[in-house]
TILUMNU-964354 format. One line per 10 residues: number of its first residue (from 0); their letters; for each residue z, y, x of C-alpha. Coordinates in Angstrom, 1 decimal. Each point is the difference from the previous one (the first is absolute). Layout:
<lumros>
NUM = A = Z,Y,X ~ ...
</lumros>
This chain:
<lumros>
0 = MAHLLLVEDD = -81.0,-90.2,-24.2 ~ -0.2,2.8,-2.5 ~ -2.6,-0.3,-2.7 ~ -2.0,3.2,-0.7 ~ -2.5,1.1,-2.6 ~ -2.8,2.4,1.0 ~ -1.8,1.7,-2.9 ~ -3.0,1.7,1.6 ~ -3.6,0.2,-1.1 ~ -1.7,1.2,3.2
10 = PGIAESTVLG = -1.3,-3.2,1.7 ~ 0.3,1.4,3.6 ~ 3.5,1.4,-0.4 ~ 1.1,-3.1,-1.8 ~ -1.4,-2.3,2.7 ~ 1.5,1.9,2.9 ~ 3.4,0.4,-1.8 ~ 0.3,-3.6,-0.9 ~ -0.8,-1.0,3.5 ~ 2.5,2.4,1.5
20 = LRRAGFSVDH = 2.8,-1.0,-2.3 ~ -0.6,-3.7,0.6 ~ 0.0,0.6,3.7 ~ 3.4,1.7,-0.5 ~ 1.3,-3.2,-1.5 ~ -0.3,0.7,-3.7 ~ -1.5,-2.2,-2.7 ~ -2.5,2.1,-2.0 ~ -1.7,-0.2,-3.4 ~ -2.8,2.4,-0.8
30 = ASTGPAGMER = -1.2,1.4,-3.3 ~ -3.1,2.2,0.0 ~ 0.0,1.5,-3.6 ~ 2.5,1.7,-2.2 ~ 0.3,-2.8,-2.6 ~ 0.4,-2.7,2.7 ~ 2.6,2.1,1.8 ~ 1.9,0.5,-3.2 ~ 0.0,-3.7,-0.8 ~ 1.1,-1.1,3.5
40 = ALAGGHDLVV = 2.6,2.7,0.3 ~ 1.6,-0.8,-3.4 ~ -0.1,-3.7,0.7 ~ 2.6,0.6,2.8 ~ 0.7,-2.2,3.0 ~ -0.7,2.8,2.5 ~ 2.5,1.6,2.3 ~ -1.9,3.3,0.1 ~ -3.2,1.6,-1.5 ~ -2.4,2.2,1.9
50 = LDLNLPELSG = -1.9,1.9,-2.7 ~ -3.0,2.2,0.1 ~ -0.3,2.8,-2.6 ~ -3.7,0.1,-0.5 ~ -1.0,-3.4,-1.5 ~ -2.8,-1.2,-2.3 ~ 0.8,-0.2,-3.7 ~ 3.7,0.7,0.3 ~ 1.8,2.6,2.2 ~ 2.7,-0.7,2.5
60 = YTILEALRAR = 2.2,2.3,-2.0 ~ -0.2,-2.2,-3.1 ~ 0.8,-3.1,2.1 ~ 3.0,1.7,1.6 ~ 1.4,1.2,-3.3 ~ -0.4,-3.5,-1.6 ~ 1.5,-1.7,3.1 ~ 3.0,2.3,0.1 ~ 0.8,-0.7,-3.7 ~ 0.6,-3.7,1.0
70 = SRVPVVVITA = 0.8,-0.2,3.7 ~ 1.6,1.8,3.0 ~ -2.3,-1.6,2.5 ~ -0.7,2.5,2.8 ~ -3.4,1.8,-0.4 ~ -1.8,1.8,2.8 ~ -2.8,2.2,-1.3 ~ -3.1,0.6,2.1 ~ -2.4,2.7,-1.1 ~ -2.9,2.2,1.0
80 = RTGLDPRLKS = 1.1,2.7,-2.5 ~ 1.2,3.1,1.8 ~ 2.5,2.6,-1.1 ~ 3.5,0.0,-1.3 ~ -0.6,-1.2,-3.6 ~ -1.0,-3.6,0.8 ~ 3.2,-0.3,2.1 ~ 2.2,1.4,-2.6 ~ -1.5,-2.1,-2.8 ~ 0.2,-3.2,2.1
90 = FALGADDLLP = 3.7,0.5,0.8 ~ 0.8,1.1,-3.6 ~ -1.5,-3.3,-1.2 ~ 2.2,-2.0,2.5 ~ -1.9,-0.4,3.2 ~ 2.2,-0.7,3.0 ~ -2.4,1.5,2.6 ~ -3.4,1.5,0.3 ~ -2.5,-0.1,2.9 ~ -3.2,2.2,-0.1
100 = KPFWVEELVL = -3.4,-1.4,0.9 ~ -1.3,-0.5,2.6 ~ 3.0,-1.7,1.5 ~ 0.9,-2.3,3.0 ~ 0.9,-3.5,-1.1 ~ 2.8,0.1,2.6 ~ 1.6,2.9,-1.9 ~ -0.3,-1.8,-3.3 ~ 1.7,-3.1,1.6 ~ 2.9,2.1,1.2
110 = RIQRRLEDVD = 0.4,1.6,-3.5 ~ -0.1,-3.4,-1.6 ~ 2.6,-1.4,2.4 ~ 2.3,3.0,-0.7 ~ -0.2,-0.7,-3.8 ~ 0.6,-3.7,0.4 ~ 3.0,0.6,2.3 ~ 1.5,2.5,-2.5 ~ 0.6,-2.9,-2.5 ~ -0.9,-3.5,1.2
120 = VRKRVRWADV = -1.7,-1.1,-3.2 ~ -0.8,-3.5,1.5 ~ 3.5,-1.1,0.8 ~ 2.2,-1.9,-2.5 ~ 3.6,1.1,-0.1 ~ 2.8,-2.5,-0.5 ~ 3.7,0.3,-0.4 ~ 2.6,-2.1,-1.7 ~ -2.1,-2.0,-2.6 ~ -2.5,2.8,-0.5
130 = VVDPAAREVT = -3.6,0.0,1.2 ~ -2.1,3.2,-0.5 ~ -3.8,-0.5,0.6 ~ -1.6,3.5,0.2 ~ -3.6,-1.4,0.3 ~ 0.4,-2.1,-3.2 ~ 2.3,2.5,-1.6 ~ 2.4,-2.8,-0.9 ~ 3.8,-0.3,0.1 ~ 1.9,-3.3,-0.2
140 = VAGEPVAMTP = 3.7,-0.7,-0.2 ~ 1.0,-3.6,0.9 ~ -3.6,-0.9,-0.3 ~ -0.4,1.4,-3.5 ~ -2.4,2.9,-0.8 ~ 1.7,3.3,-1.0 ~ -1.9,2.2,-2.4 ~ 0.0,3.7,1.0 ~ -1.8,3.0,-1.3 ~ -2.6,1.6,2.4
150 = SELDLLLYLV = 2.4,2.9,0.6 ~ 3.0,-2.3,0.7 ~ -2.1,-2.1,2.4 ~ -1.5,3.1,1.8 ~ 3.5,1.4,0.6 ~ 1.2,-3.3,1.3 ~ -3.0,-0.4,2.3 ~ 0.5,3.5,1.4 ~ 3.6,-0.7,0.8 ~ -0.4,-3.5,1.5
160 = GRPNRAVSRA = -2.8,1.4,2.2 ~ 2.5,2.3,1.6 ~ 3.0,-2.1,0.7 ~ 3.2,1.8,1.0 ~ -1.5,3.5,-0.6 ~ 1.4,2.4,-2.5 ~ -2.7,1.1,-2.5 ~ 0.5,3.0,-2.2 ~ -0.7,-0.1,-3.8 ~ -2.6,2.6,0.5
170 = QLVEHALPED = -1.8,-2.2,2.6 ~ 0.1,-2.9,-2.5 ~ -1.5,2.1,-2.8 ~ -2.7,1.3,2.3 ~ -1.0,-3.2,1.7 ~ 0.9,-2.9,-2.2 ~ -0.7,1.3,-3.5 ~ -3.3,0.9,-1.6 ~ -0.7,3.7,0.2 ~ -0.8,0.3,-3.7
180 = SGALERTVDS = 3.2,-1.8,-1.1 ~ 2.1,3.1,-0.4 ~ 2.8,-1.8,1.8 ~ 3.1,2.0,0.9 ~ 2.5,-0.9,2.7 ~ 2.4,-1.4,-2.6 ~ -2.7,-2.3,-1.1 ~ 0.3,-1.7,3.4 ~ 3.6,-0.8,-0.7 ~ -0.9,-1.7,-3.3
190 = HLARVRKKLG = -2.8,-2.0,1.5 ~ 2.1,-1.2,3.0 ~ 3.0,-0.8,-2.2 ~ -2.3,-2.5,-1.8 ~ -1.3,-1.3,3.3 ~ 3.5,-0.7,1.3 ~ 0.9,-1.8,-3.2 ~ -3.2,-2.2,0.1 ~ 0.8,-0.9,3.6 ~ 3.5,-1.1,-0.8
200 = DAGSAIQTVF = 2.5,-0.1,2.9 ~ -2.8,0.7,2.5 ~ -0.5,3.3,-1.7 ~ 2.9,1.4,2.0 ~ -2.4,0.3,3.0 ~ -1.3,3.1,-1.8 ~ 2.7,2.5,0.8 ~ 0.6,3.4,-1.4 ~ 0.2,2.7,2.7 ~ 2.3,2.8,-1.3
210 = RVGYRFTPP = -1.9,3.2,-0.7 ~ -3.2,-1.4,1.6 ~ -1.5,-2.9,-1.8 ~ -0.2,-3.7,0.9 ~ -0.1,-2.4,3.0 ~ -1.1,-3.6,0.2 ~ 2.4,-1.8,2.3 ~ -0.8,-3.7,0.3 ~ 2.9,-2.2,0.9
</lumros>
């Protein structure tokens, strides 16, 4: 069961959305103000965040920007704001999807399922003596925790979430590294070289694909 966070101040929209999401099989937490939404979002533990832009005391833009500085958890923005600017700003700040109000909960469910299927953030990945836990953002080798920088971990999570698929360096920069990091494609090589070293012999599962990028190929 995927665990979602809904940040929405309108009681009617919140009630119907929570009910619809729970009927679809999701576990849902709800925050009704900007500060509460910020606190819960940054606390982690959710597989996806559904975020309204118009919130009391703190805007959804502010929450999204703060969340993206610390996490790659998928975010679906819901908003009554019309026009192109809110869409562009939301995506520039790191939103994964945007659904205008009013919306059908059934469509929101499909969009959430699509995002969760893209990278299954709930599933632990195991190979050799390595365990990668995306939800906890932890990596262990032979039962011992392995310290990784946020960028190293995000790159590893992106690769292990797409086993046996070649992923370009450009994709890794776009999807696995913070937008304001100024990362270049060669930065990916440096990060993944350190990841391989930290994983020891099991690091060979992260393979270089000539002239493309990388591929995670578990044994």
